[in-house]
Biotite code that builds the C-alpha atoms (Angstrom):
import biotite.structure as struc

atoms = struc.array([
    struc.Atom([0.525, -2.556, -24.811], chain_id="A", res_id=1, res_name="MET", atom_name="CA", element="C"),
    struc.Atom([-2.719, -3.256, -26.596], chain_id="A", res_id=2, res_name="SER", atom_name="CA", element="C"),
    struc.Atom([-3.306, -6.234, -24.263], chain_id="A", res_id=3, res_name="GLY", atom_name="CA", element="C"),
    struc.Atom([-2.926, -3.968, -21.253], chain_id="A", res_id=4, res_name="LEU", atom_name="CA", element="C"),
    struc.Atom([-5.424, -1.479, -22.678], chain_id="A", res_id=5, res_name="ARG", atom_name="CA", element="C"),
    struc.Atom([-7.898, -4.312, -23.249], chain_id="A", res_id=6, res_name="PHE", atom_name="CA", element="C"),
    struc.Atom([-7.563, -5.455, -19.645], chain_id="A", res_id=7, res_name="ILE", atom_name="CA", element="C"),
    struc.Atom([-8.013, -1.895, -18.452], chain_id="A", res_id=8, res_name="GLN", atom_name="CA", element="C"),
    struc.Atom([-11.199, -1.517, -20.484], chain_id="A", res_id=9, res_name="LYS", atom_name="CA", element="C"),
    struc.Atom([-12.617, -4.752, -19.077], chain_id="A", res_id=10, res_name="ILE", atom_name="CA", element="C"),
    struc.Atom([-11.805, -3.640, -15.547], chain_id="A", res_id=11, res_name="ALA", atom_name="CA", element="C"),
    struc.Atom([-13.368, -0.238, -16.099], chain_id="A", res_id=12, res_name="LEU", atom_name="CA", element="C"),
    struc.Atom([-16.562, -1.791, -17.448], chain_id="A", res_id=13, res_name="LEU", atom_name="CA", element="C"),
    struc.Atom([-16.793, -4.146, -14.509], chain_id="A", res_id=14, res_name="ALA", atom_name="CA", element="C"),
    struc.Atom([-16.261, -1.370, -11.970], chain_id="A", res_id=15, res_name="ILE", atom_name="CA", element="C"),
    struc.Atom([-18.915, 0.801, -13.619], chain_id="A", res_id=16, res_name="PHE", atom_name="CA", element="C"),
    struc.Atom([-21.355, -2.084, -13.530], chain_id="A", res_id=17, res_name="THR", atom_name="CA", element="C"),
    struc.Atom([-20.831, -2.842, -9.861], chain_id="A", res_id=18, res_name="ALA", atom_name="CA", element="C"),
    struc.Atom([-21.087, 0.811, -8.919], chain_id="A", res_id=19, res_name="ALA", atom_name="CA", element="C"),
    struc.Atom([-24.000, 1.941, -11.070], chain_id="A", res_id=20, res_name="PHE", atom_name="CA", element="C"),
    struc.Atom([-25.973, -0.753, -12.869], chain_id="A", res_id=21, res_name="VAL", atom_name="CA", element="C"),
    struc.Atom([-27.316, -2.488, -9.787], chain_id="A", res_id=22, res_name="LEU", atom_name="CA", element="C"),
    struc.Atom([-28.572, 0.681, -8.075], chain_id="A", res_id=23, res_name="PRO", atom_name="CA", element="C"),
    struc.Atom([-30.533, 1.764, -11.168], chain_id="A", res_id=24, res_name="PHE", atom_name="CA", element="C"),
    struc.Atom([-32.184, -1.590, -11.843], chain_id="A", res_id=25, res_name="LEU", atom_name="CA", element="C"),
    struc.Atom([-35.299, -3.022, -10.183], chain_id="A", res_id=26, res_name="ASN", atom_name="CA", element="C"),
    struc.Atom([-33.438, -4.600, -7.281], chain_id="A", res_id=27, res_name="LEU", atom_name="CA", element="C"),
    struc.Atom([-34.341, -5.048, -3.596], chain_id="A", res_id=28, res_name="PRO", atom_name="CA", element="C"),
    struc.Atom([-34.831, -2.064, -1.278], chain_id="A", res_id=29, res_name="ALA", atom_name="CA", element="C"),
    struc.Atom([-31.188, -2.046, -0.199], chain_id="A", res_id=30, res_name="ALA", atom_name="CA", element="C"),
    struc.Atom([-30.036, -1.276, -3.741], chain_id="A", res_id=31, res_name="SER", atom_name="CA", element="C"),
    struc.Atom([-32.684, 1.380, -4.178], chain_id="A", res_id=32, res_name="ALA", atom_name="CA", element="C"),
    struc.Atom([-31.372, 3.100, -1.056], chain_id="A", res_id=33, res_name="ALA", atom_name="CA", element="C"),
    struc.Atom([-27.962, 3.486, -2.718], chain_id="A", res_id=34, res_name="GLN", atom_name="CA", element="C"),
    struc.Atom([-29.495, 5.787, -5.343], chain_id="A", res_id=35, res_name="THR", atom_name="CA", element="C"),
    struc.Atom([-31.181, 7.973, -2.739], chain_id="A", res_id=36, res_name="GLY", atom_name="CA", element="C"),
    struc.Atom([-34.626, 6.682, -3.739], chain_id="A", res_id=37, res_name="LEU", atom_name="CA", element="C"),
    struc.Atom([-35.552, 5.845, -0.150], chain_id="A", res_id=38, res_name="SER", atom_name="CA", element="C"),
    struc.Atom([-38.892, 5.185, 1.470], chain_id="A", res_id=39, res_name="ALA", atom_name="CA", element="C"),
    struc.Atom([-38.981, 8.894, 2.296], chain_id="A", res_id=40, res_name="GLN", atom_name="CA", element="C"),
    struc.Atom([-38.815, 9.691, -1.416], chain_id="A", res_id=41, res_name="THR", atom_name="CA", element="C"),
    struc.Atom([-41.687, 7.326, -2.078], chain_id="A", res_id=42, res_name="GLY", atom_name="CA", element="C"),
    struc.Atom([-43.674, 8.991, 0.696], chain_id="A", res_id=43, res_name="ASP", atom_name="CA", element="C"),
    struc.Atom([-43.036, 12.418, -0.858], chain_id="A", res_id=44, res_name="TYR", atom_name="CA", element="C"),
    struc.Atom([-44.479, 11.440, -4.227], chain_id="A", res_id=45, res_name="PHE", atom_name="CA", element="C"),
    struc.Atom([-47.287, 9.458, -2.603], chain_id="A", res_id=46, res_name="GLN", atom_name="CA", element="C"),
    struc.Atom([-48.262, 12.528, -0.588], chain_id="A", res_id=47, res_name="ASN", atom_name="CA", element="C"),
    struc.Atom([-48.407, 14.596, -3.777], chain_id="A", res_id=48, res_name="LEU", atom_name="CA", element="C"),
    struc.Atom([-50.533, 11.912, -5.411], chain_id="A", res_id=49, res_name="GLN", atom_name="CA", element="C"),
    struc.Atom([-52.948, 11.805, -2.476], chain_id="A", res_id=50, res_name="ASN", atom_name="CA", element="C"),
    struc.Atom([-53.379, 15.584, -2.612], chain_id="A", res_id=51, res_name="GLN", atom_name="CA", element="C"),
    struc.Atom([-53.985, 15.445, -6.360], chain_id="A", res_id=52, res_name="GLN", atom_name="CA", element="C"),
    struc.Atom([-56.546, 12.664, -5.984], chain_id="A", res_id=53, res_name="ASN", atom_name="CA", element="C"),
    struc.Atom([-58.426, 14.694, -3.370], chain_id="A", res_id=54, res_name="ALA", atom_name="CA", element="C"),
    struc.Atom([-58.451, 17.753, -5.656], chain_id="A", res_id=55, res_name="LEU", atom_name="CA", element="C"),
    struc.Atom([-59.625, 15.690, -8.634], chain_id="A", res_id=56, res_name="ARG", atom_name="CA", element="C"),
    struc.Atom([-62.497, 14.346, -6.547], chain_id="A", res_id=57, res_name="THR", atom_name="CA", element="C"),
    struc.Atom([-63.531, 17.910, -5.668], chain_id="A", res_id=58, res_name="GLN", atom_name="CA", element="C"),
    struc.Atom([-63.231, 18.975, -9.325], chain_id="A", res_id=59, res_name="ILE", atom_name="CA", element="C"),
    struc.Atom([-65.477, 16.075, -10.355], chain_id="A", res_id=60, res_name="LYS", atom_name="CA", element="C"),
    struc.Atom([-68.048, 17.090, -7.731], chain_id="A", res_id=61, res_name="GLU", atom_name="CA", element="C"),
    struc.Atom([-68.005, 20.645, -9.112], chain_id="A", res_id=62, res_name="LYS", atom_name="CA", element="C"),
    struc.Atom([-68.574, 19.266, -12.601], chain_id="A", res_id=63, res_name="GLU", atom_name="CA", element="C"),
    struc.Atom([-71.673, 17.405, -11.392], chain_id="A", res_id=64, res_name="GLU", atom_name="CA", element="C"),
    struc.Atom([-72.956, 20.536, -9.650], chain_id="A", res_id=65, res_name="THR", atom_name="CA", element="C"),
    struc.Atom([-72.323, 22.551, -12.801], chain_id="A", res_id=66, res_name="LEU", atom_name="CA", element="C"),
    struc.Atom([-74.331, 20.108, -14.941], chain_id="A", res_id=67, res_name="LYS", atom_name="CA", element="C"),
    struc.Atom([-77.318, 20.403, -12.612], chain_id="A", res_id=68, res_name="LYS", atom_name="CA", element="C"),
    struc.Atom([-77.137, 24.207, -12.597], chain_id="A", res_id=69, res_name="LEU", atom_name="CA", element="C"),
    struc.Atom([-76.853, 24.332, -16.382], chain_id="A", res_id=70, res_name="GLN", atom_name="CA", element="C"),
    struc.Atom([-79.941, 22.126, -16.621], chain_id="A", res_id=71, res_name="GLU", atom_name="CA", element="C"),
    struc.Atom([-81.802, 24.568, -14.357], chain_id="A", res_id=72, res_name="GLN", atom_name="CA", element="C"),
    struc.Atom([-80.615, 27.443, -16.540], chain_id="A", res_id=73, res_name="GLU", atom_name="CA", element="C"),
    struc.Atom([-81.880, 25.658, -19.648], chain_id="A", res_id=74, res_name="LYS", atom_name="CA", element="C"),
    struc.Atom([-85.320, 25.088, -18.096], chain_id="A", res_id=75, res_name="ASN", atom_name="CA", element="C"),
    struc.Atom([-85.572, 28.727, -17.019], chain_id="A", res_id=76, res_name="LEU", atom_name="CA", element="C"),
    struc.Atom([-84.624, 29.905, -20.523], chain_id="A", res_id=77, res_name="ASN", atom_name="CA", element="C"),
    struc.Atom([-87.403, 27.737, -21.963], chain_id="A", res_id=78, res_name="ASN", atom_name="CA", element="C"),
    struc.Atom([-89.897, 29.136, -19.458], chain_id="A", res_id=79, res_name="GLN", atom_name="CA", element="C"),
    struc.Atom([-88.895, 32.697, -20.342], chain_id="A", res_id=80, res_name="ILE", atom_name="CA", element="C"),
    struc.Atom([-89.285, 32.016, -24.081], chain_id="A", res_id=81, res_name="LYS", atom_name="CA", element="C"),
    struc.Atom([-92.705, 30.439, -23.501], chain_id="A", res_id=82, res_name="THR", atom_name="CA", element="C"),
    struc.Atom([-93.830, 33.391, -21.370], chain_id="A", res_id=83, res_name="ALA", atom_name="CA", element="C"),
    struc.Atom([-92.721, 35.853, -24.068], chain_id="A", res_id=84, res_name="GLN", atom_name="CA", element="C"),
    struc.Atom([-95.059, 34.196, -26.552], chain_id="A", res_id=85, res_name="LYS", atom_name="CA", element="C"),
    struc.Atom([-98.083, 34.586, -24.298], chain_id="A", res_id=86, res_name="LYS", atom_name="CA", element="C"),
    struc.Atom([-100.397, 37.547, -24.256], chain_id="A", res_id=87, res_name="GLU", atom_name="CA", element="C"),
    struc.Atom([-98.875, 40.636, -22.687], chain_id="A", res_id=88, res_name="THR", atom_name="CA", element="C"),
    struc.Atom([-100.560, 41.036, -19.352], chain_id="A", res_id=89, res_name="THR", atom_name="CA", element="C"),
    struc.Atom([-99.404, 42.389, -16.036], chain_id="A", res_id=90, res_name="LEU", atom_name="CA", element="C"),
    struc.Atom([-99.349, 38.867, -14.607], chain_id="A", res_id=91, res_name="LYS", atom_name="CA", element="C"),
    struc.Atom([-97.206, 37.542, -17.445], chain_id="A", res_id=92, res_name="ASN", atom_name="CA", element="C"),
    struc.Atom([-94.807, 40.472, -17.143], chain_id="A", res_id=93, res_name="GLN", atom_name="CA", element="C"),
    struc.Atom([-94.424, 39.805, -13.409], chain_id="A", res_id=94, res_name="ILE", atom_name="CA", element="C"),
    struc.Atom([-93.808, 36.098, -14.120], chain_id="A", res_id=95, res_name="ASN", atom_name="CA", element="C"),
    struc.Atom([-91.154, 36.930, -16.715], chain_id="A", res_id=96, res_name="GLN", atom_name="CA", element="C"),
    struc.Atom([-89.476, 39.307, -14.307], chain_id="A", res_id=97, res_name="PHE", atom_name="CA", element="C"),
    struc.Atom([-89.421, 36.631, -11.574], chain_id="A", res_id=98, res_name="ASP", atom_name="CA", element="C"),
    struc.Atom([-88.043, 34.066, -14.031], chain_id="A", res_id=99, res_name="GLN", atom_name="CA", element="C"),
    struc.Atom([-85.263, 36.418, -15.112], chain_id="A", res_id=100, res_name="ARG", atom_name="CA", element="C"),
    struc.Atom([-84.311, 36.998, -11.472], chain_id="A", res_id=101, res_name="ILE", atom_name="CA", element="C"),
    struc.Atom([-84.226, 33.223, -10.914], chain_id="A", res_id=102, res_name="GLN", atom_name="CA", element="C"),
    struc.Atom([-82.111, 32.768, -14.028], chain_id="A", res_id=103, res_name="LYS", atom_name="CA", element="C"),
    struc.Atom([-79.713, 35.468, -12.920], chain_id="A", res_id=104, res_name="LEU", atom_name="CA", element="C"),
    struc.Atom([-79.356, 33.742, -9.529], chain_id="A", res_id=105, res_name="ALA", atom_name="CA", element="C"),
    struc.Atom([-78.582, 30.454, -11.311], chain_id="A", res_id=106, res_name="VAL", atom_name="CA", element="C"),
    struc.Atom([-76.113, 32.250, -13.592], chain_id="A", res_id=107, res_name="ASP", atom_name="CA", element="C"),
    struc.Atom([-74.322, 33.565, -10.513], chain_id="A", res_id=108, res_name="ILE", atom_name="CA", element="C"),
    struc.Atom([-74.159, 30.036, -9.031], chain_id="A", res_id=109, res_name="GLU", atom_name="CA", element="C"),
    struc.Atom([-72.800, 28.716, -12.323], chain_id="A", res_id=110, res_name="ILE", atom_name="CA", element="C"),
    struc.Atom([-70.089, 31.349, -12.424], chain_id="A", res_id=111, res_name="THR", atom_name="CA", element="C"),
    struc.Atom([-69.164, 30.770, -8.776], chain_id="A", res_id=112, res_name="GLU", atom_name="CA", element="C"),
    struc.Atom([-68.944, 27.024, -9.421], chain_id="A", res_id=113, res_name="THR", atom_name="CA", element="C"),
    struc.Atom([-66.706, 27.603, -12.438], chain_id="A", res_id=114, res_name="LYS", atom_name="CA", element="C"),
    struc.Atom([-64.469, 29.881, -10.373], chain_id="A", res_id=115, res_name="ILE", atom_name="CA", element="C"),
    struc.Atom([-64.158, 27.233, -7.665], chain_id="A", res_id=116, res_name="SER", atom_name="CA", element="C"),
    struc.Atom([-63.449, 24.626, -10.330], chain_id="A", res_id=117, res_name="GLN", atom_name="CA", element="C"),
    struc.Atom([-60.630, 26.693, -11.848], chain_id="A", res_id=118, res_name="HIS", atom_name="CA", element="C"),
    struc.Atom([-59.159, 27.403, -8.418], chain_id="A", res_id=119, res_name="GLN", atom_name="CA", element="C"),
    struc.Atom([-59.017, 23.670, -7.722], chain_id="A", res_id=120, res_name="LEU", atom_name="CA", element="C"),
    struc.Atom([-57.483, 23.016, -11.121], chain_id="A", res_id=121, res_name="ARG", atom_name="CA", element="C"),
    struc.Atom([-54.771, 25.619, -10.481], chain_id="A", res_id=122, res_name="ILE", atom_name="CA", element="C"),
    struc.Atom([-53.940, 23.919, -7.171], chain_id="A", res_id=123, res_name="ARG", atom_name="CA", element="C"),
    struc.Atom([-53.751, 20.559, -8.944], chain_id="A", res_id=124, res_name="GLU", atom_name="CA", element="C"),
    struc.Atom([-51.474, 21.995, -11.643], chain_id="A", res_id=125, res_name="LEU", atom_name="CA", element="C"),
    struc.Atom([-49.196, 23.480, -8.976], chain_id="A", res_id=126, res_name="ASN", atom_name="CA", element="C"),
    struc.Atom([-48.777, 19.988, -7.521], chain_id="A", res_id=127, res_name="LEU", atom_name="CA", element="C"),
    struc.Atom([-47.995, 18.635, -11.002], chain_id="A", res_id=128, res_name="GLU", atom_name="CA", element="C"),
    struc.Atom([-45.369, 21.350, -11.389], chain_id="A", res_id=129, res_name="ILE", atom_name="CA", element="C"),
    struc.Atom([-43.823, 20.395, -8.031], chain_id="A", res_id=130, res_name="LYS", atom_name="CA", element="C"),
    struc.Atom([-43.708, 16.747, -9.124], chain_id="A", res_id=131, res_name="ARG", atom_name="CA", element="C"),
    struc.Atom([-42.071, 17.556, -12.473], chain_id="A", res_id=132, res_name="SER", atom_name="CA", element="C"),
    struc.Atom([-39.502, 19.863, -10.856], chain_id="A", res_id=133, res_name="GLU", atom_name="CA", element="C"),
    struc.Atom([-38.637, 17.213, -8.274], chain_id="A", res_id=134, res_name="GLU", atom_name="CA", element="C"),
    struc.Atom([-38.197, 14.534, -10.955], chain_id="A", res_id=135, res_name="ILE", atom_name="CA", element="C"),
    struc.Atom([-35.878, 16.826, -12.910], chain_id="A", res_id=136, res_name="ILE", atom_name="CA", element="C"),
    struc.Atom([-33.771, 17.636, -9.844], chain_id="A", res_id=137, res_name="GLN", atom_name="CA", element="C"),
    struc.Atom([-33.482, 14.012, -8.719], chain_id="A", res_id=138, res_name="ARG", atom_name="CA", element="C"),
    struc.Atom([-32.465, 12.798, -12.181], chain_id="A", res_id=139, res_name="ASN", atom_name="CA", element="C"),
    struc.Atom([-29.918, 15.598, -12.509], chain_id="A", res_id=140, res_name="LYS", atom_name="CA", element="C"),
    struc.Atom([-28.453, 14.645, -9.127], chain_id="A", res_id=141, res_name="LYS", atom_name="CA", element="C"),
    struc.Atom([-28.153, 10.965, -10.100], chain_id="A", res_id=142, res_name="ASN", atom_name="CA", element="C"),
    struc.Atom([-26.459, 11.826, -13.381], chain_id="A", res_id=143, res_name="LEU", atom_name="CA", element="C"),
    struc.Atom([-24.066, 14.235, -11.668], chain_id="A", res_id=144, res_name="ALA", atom_name="CA", element="C"),
    struc.Atom([-23.026, 11.510, -9.223], chain_id="A", res_id=145, res_name="GLU", atom_name="CA", element="C"),
    struc.Atom([-22.488, 9.133, -12.123], chain_id="A", res_id=146, res_name="LEU", atom_name="CA", element="C"),
    struc.Atom([-20.222, 11.606, -13.929], chain_id="A", res_id=147, res_name="VAL", atom_name="CA", element="C"),
    struc.Atom([-18.199, 12.347, -10.785], chain_id="A", res_id=148, res_name="ARG", atom_name="CA", element="C"),
    struc.Atom([-17.579, 8.656, -10.145], chain_id="A", res_id=149, res_name="THR", atom_name="CA", element="C"),
    struc.Atom([-16.585, 7.998, -13.750], chain_id="A", res_id=150, res_name="ILE", atom_name="CA", element="C"),
    struc.Atom([-14.084, 10.845, -13.520], chain_id="A", res_id=151, res_name="GLN", atom_name="CA", element="C"),
    struc.Atom([-12.637, 9.424, -10.314], chain_id="A", res_id=152, res_name="SER", atom_name="CA", element="C"),
    struc.Atom([-12.146, 6.007, -11.962], chain_id="A", res_id=153, res_name="TYR", atom_name="CA", element="C"),
    struc.Atom([-10.329, 7.642, -14.864], chain_id="A", res_id=154, res_name="ASP", atom_name="CA", element="C"),
    struc.Atom([-7.460, 8.360, -12.466], chain_id="A", res_id=155, res_name="HIS", atom_name="CA", element="C"),
    struc.Atom([-7.384, 4.928, -10.805], chain_id="A", res_id=156, res_name="ALA", atom_name="CA", element="C"),
    struc.Atom([-4.768, 2.231, -11.456], chain_id="A", res_id=157, res_name="ASN", atom_name="CA", element="C"),
    struc.Atom([-7.164, -0.109, -13.247], chain_id="A", res_id=158, res_name="LEU", atom_name="CA", element="C"),
    struc.Atom([-4.640, -2.940, -13.735], chain_id="A", res_id=159, res_name="LEU", atom_name="CA", element="C"),
    struc.Atom([-3.958, -3.026, -10.001], chain_id="A", res_id=160, res_name="GLU", atom_name="CA", element="C"),
    struc.Atom([-7.700, -3.118, -9.282], chain_id="A", res_id=161, res_name="ILE", atom_name="CA", element="C"),
    struc.Atom([-8.130, -5.970, -11.736], chain_id="A", res_id=162, res_name="LEU", atom_name="CA", element="C"),
    struc.Atom([-5.268, -8.079, -10.323], chain_id="A", res_id=163, res_name="LEU", atom_name="CA", element="C"),
    struc.Atom([-6.657, -7.780, -6.787], chain_id="A", res_id=164, res_name="ARG", atom_name="CA", element="C"),
    struc.Atom([-9.763, -9.725, -7.872], chain_id="A", res_id=165, res_name="ASN", atom_name="CA", element="C"),
    struc.Atom([-9.619, -13.497, -7.553], chain_id="A", res_id=166, res_name="LYS", atom_name="CA", element="C"),
    struc.Atom([-12.024, -14.301, -10.382], chain_id="A", res_id=167, res_name="ASN", atom_name="CA", element="C"),
    struc.Atom([-11.327, -12.658, -13.729], chain_id="A", res_id=168, res_name="PHE", atom_name="CA", element="C"),
    struc.Atom([-14.393, -14.274, -15.302], chain_id="A", res_id=169, res_name="SER", atom_name="CA", element="C"),
    struc.Atom([-16.581, -12.216, -12.971], chain_id="A", res_id=170, res_name="ASP", atom_name="CA", element="C"),
    struc.Atom([-15.307, -9.087, -14.689], chain_id="A", res_id=171, res_name="PHE", atom_name="CA", element="C"),
    struc.Atom([-16.023, -10.481, -18.119], chain_id="A", res_id=172, res_name="LEU", atom_name="CA", element="C"),
    struc.Atom([-19.575, -11.409, -17.158], chain_id="A", res_id=173, res_name="SER", atom_name="CA", element="C"),
    struc.Atom([-20.237, -7.794, -16.171], chain_id="A", res_id=174, res_name="GLN", atom_name="CA", element="C"),
    struc.Atom([-19.580, -6.341, -19.627], chain_id="A", res_id=175, res_name="THR", atom_name="CA", element="C"),
    struc.Atom([-23.082, -7.132, -20.840], chain_id="A", res_id=176, res_name="GLU", atom_name="CA", element="C"),
    struc.Atom([-24.564, -5.276, -17.891], chain_id="A", res_id=177, res_name="ARG", atom_name="CA", element="C"),
    struc.Atom([-22.692, -2.144, -18.837], chain_id="A", res_id=178, res_name="VAL", atom_name="CA", element="C"),
    struc.Atom([-25.020, -1.862, -21.807], chain_id="A", res_id=179, res_name="GLN", atom_name="CA", element="C"),
    struc.Atom([-27.875, -1.765, -19.299], chain_id="A", res_id=180, res_name="GLN", atom_name="CA", element="C"),
    struc.Atom([-26.101, 1.095, -17.545], chain_id="A", res_id=181, res_name="LEU", atom_name="CA", element="C"),
    struc.Atom([-25.816, 2.971, -20.823], chain_id="A", res_id=182, res_name="GLN", atom_name="CA", element="C"),
    struc.Atom([-29.504, 2.446, -21.542], chain_id="A", res_id=183, res_name="ARG", atom_name="CA", element="C"),
    struc.Atom([-30.437, 3.561, -18.037], chain_id="A", res_id=184, res_name="GLU", atom_name="CA", element="C"),
    struc.Atom([-28.307, 6.694, -18.380], chain_id="A", res_id=185, res_name="THR", atom_name="CA", element="C"),
    struc.Atom([-30.009, 7.501, -21.683], chain_id="A", res_id=186, res_name="GLN", atom_name="CA", element="C"),
    struc.Atom([-33.377, 6.800, -20.094], chain_id="A", res_id=187, res_name="LYS", atom_name="CA", element="C"),
    struc.Atom([-32.692, 9.307, -17.323], chain_id="A", res_id=188, res_name="ARG", atom_name="CA", element="C"),
    struc.Atom([-31.657, 11.926, -19.851], chain_id="A", res_id=189, res_name="LEU", atom_name="CA", element="C"),
    struc.Atom([-34.913, 11.309, -21.729], chain_id="A", res_id=190, res_name="GLU", atom_name="CA", element="C"),
    struc.Atom([-36.877, 11.542, -18.475], chain_id="A", res_id=191, res_name="GLU", atom_name="CA", element="C"),
    struc.Atom([-35.334, 14.941, -17.788], chain_id="A", res_id=192, res_name="ILE", atom_name="CA", element="C"),
    struc.Atom([-36.182, 16.104, -21.309], chain_id="A", res_id=193, res_name="LYS", atom_name="CA", element="C"),
    struc.Atom([-39.788, 14.871, -21.085], chain_id="A", res_id=194, res_name="LEU", atom_name="CA", element="C"),
    struc.Atom([-40.216, 16.276, -17.569], chain_id="A", res_id=195, res_name="ALA", atom_name="CA", element="C"),
    struc.Atom([-39.067, 19.695, -18.782], chain_id="A", res_id=196, res_name="LYS", atom_name="CA", element="C"),
    struc.Atom([-41.537, 19.593, -21.687], chain_id="A", res_id=197, res_name="LEU", atom_name="CA", element="C"),
    struc.Atom([-44.313, 18.519, -19.310], chain_id="A", res_id=198, res_name="LYS", atom_name="CA", element="C"),
    struc.Atom([-43.347, 21.266, -16.888], chain_id="A", res_id=199, res_name="LEU", atom_name="CA", element="C"),
    struc.Atom([-43.558, 23.879, -19.647], chain_id="A", res_id=200, res_name="GLY", atom_name="CA", element="C"),
    struc.Atom([-47.022, 22.661, -20.634], chain_id="A", res_id=201, res_name="GLY", atom_name="CA", element="C"),
    struc.Atom([-48.205, 22.671, -17.021], chain_id="A", res_id=202, res_name="GLU", atom_name="CA", element="C"),
    struc.Atom([-47.001, 26.242, -16.477], chain_id="A", res_id=203, res_name="LYS", atom_name="CA", element="C"),
    struc.Atom([-48.720, 27.389, -19.684], chain_id="A", res_id=204, res_name="THR", atom_name="CA", element="C"),
    struc.Atom([-51.964, 25.694, -18.657], chain_id="A", res_id=205, res_name="GLU", atom_name="CA", element="C"),
    struc.Atom([-51.731, 27.264, -15.204], chain_id="A", res_id=206, res_name="THR", atom_name="CA", element="C"),
    struc.Atom([-51.451, 30.736, -16.724], chain_id="A", res_id=207, res_name="GLU", atom_name="CA", element="C"),
    struc.Atom([-54.453, 29.959, -18.939], chain_id="A", res_id=208, res_name="SER", atom_name="CA", element="C"),
    struc.Atom([-56.478, 28.822, -15.915], chain_id="A", res_id=209, res_name="GLU", atom_name="CA", element="C"),
    struc.Atom([-55.545, 32.003, -14.036], chain_id="A", res_id=210, res_name="LYS", atom_name="CA", element="C"),
    struc.Atom([-56.634, 34.163, -16.977], chain_id="A", res_id=211, res_name="ALA", atom_name="CA", element="C"),
    struc.Atom([-59.970, 32.334, -17.165], chain_id="A", res_id=212, res_name="GLU", atom_name="CA", element="C"),
    struc.Atom([-60.369, 32.704, -13.407], chain_id="A", res_id=213, res_name="LEU", atom_name="CA", element="C"),
    struc.Atom([-59.874, 36.462, -13.710], chain_id="A", res_id=214, res_name="GLU", atom_name="CA", element="C"),
    struc.Atom([-62.438, 36.649, -16.527], chain_id="A", res_id=215, res_name="ARG", atom_name="CA", element="C"),
    struc.Atom([-65.008, 34.682, -14.518], chain_id="A", res_id=216, res_name="LEU", atom_name="CA", element="C"),
    struc.Atom([-64.420, 36.850, -11.452], chain_id="A", res_id=217, res_name="THR", atom_name="CA", element="C"),
    struc.Atom([-65.178, 39.969, -13.493], chain_id="A", res_id=218, res_name="GLN", atom_name="CA", element="C"),
    struc.Atom([-68.250, 38.263, -14.974], chain_id="A", res_id=219, res_name="GLU", atom_name="CA", element="C"),
    struc.Atom([-69.460, 37.390, -11.479], chain_id="A", res_id=220, res_name="LEU", atom_name="CA", element="C"),
    struc.Atom([-69.084, 40.996, -10.346], chain_id="A", res_id=221, res_name="ASP", atom_name="CA", element="C"),
    struc.Atom([-71.213, 42.092, -13.303], chain_id="A", res_id=222, res_name="GLY", atom_name="CA", element="C"),
    struc.Atom([-73.905, 39.500, -12.561], chain_id="A", res_id=223, res_name="GLN", atom_name="CA", element="C"),
    struc.Atom([-74.105, 40.496, -8.904], chain_id="A", res_id=224, res_name="LYS", atom_name="CA", element="C"),
    struc.Atom([-74.376, 44.168, -9.862], chain_id="A", res_id=225, res_name="ALA", atom_name="CA", element="C"),
    struc.Atom([-77.220, 43.321, -12.262], chain_id="A", res_id=226, res_name="ALA", atom_name="CA", element="C"),
    struc.Atom([-78.962, 41.291, -9.552], chain_id="A", res_id=227, res_name="ALA", atom_name="CA", element="C"),
    struc.Atom([-78.820, 44.221, -7.130], chain_id="A", res_id=228, res_name="GLU", atom_name="CA", element="C"),
    struc.Atom([-80.377, 46.517, -9.731], chain_id="A", res_id=229, res_name="ILE", atom_name="CA", element="C"),
    struc.Atom([-83.229, 44.081, -10.411], chain_id="A", res_id=230, res_name="LYS", atom_name="CA", element="C"),
    struc.Atom([-83.901, 43.630, -6.712], chain_id="A", res_id=231, res_name="ASN", atom_name="CA", element="C"),
    struc.Atom([-84.291, 47.388, -6.198], chain_id="A", res_id=232, res_name="CYS", atom_name="CA", element="C"),
])
């Protein structure tokens, strides 16, 4: 009886290997298609990546613009401080007033640039969230299929399956690959866990970006109101 159980275990390991190890390993495109990771899947993630790259380029451009504006703001602040040290004359007062108006205009540009930057970052984070959610769903689907197939083999006549094969040594050679299956299954579980953690962080960061965007929008409204008063 124990010999029969041993044979059944060997057969089960071999069947698992043939059904699941090859699709999960780095094999040719035909094997990848068995897991559902088709060219269409690759295109989906590539499209997300292209969109993210475009957004990151725009964010970098905003950063460069922001640096230039902040340099202008610094120069205007220095001019205002220098003018305040000079003798109080009507001309100096007019110059200071003009400089403050210029600074306020630069401040508005800085705030608008920051707002645009945060809007782009939120869009980028939304794409990251889509990627993480898709990875989680695809890994869950693969694991569910694995479990269903294992359950179906539990009810099969394993001895009959084994005897139908001409080469018993082929079954024995597959046992080592089963360990690869186990590692791959564990890897997918870890990927789901890490993707969920990443997703949580991305959602938190998105909320933070939205809060900062709201603050900057209110700041911009205040700056524009101040500019209107000074222009009156």
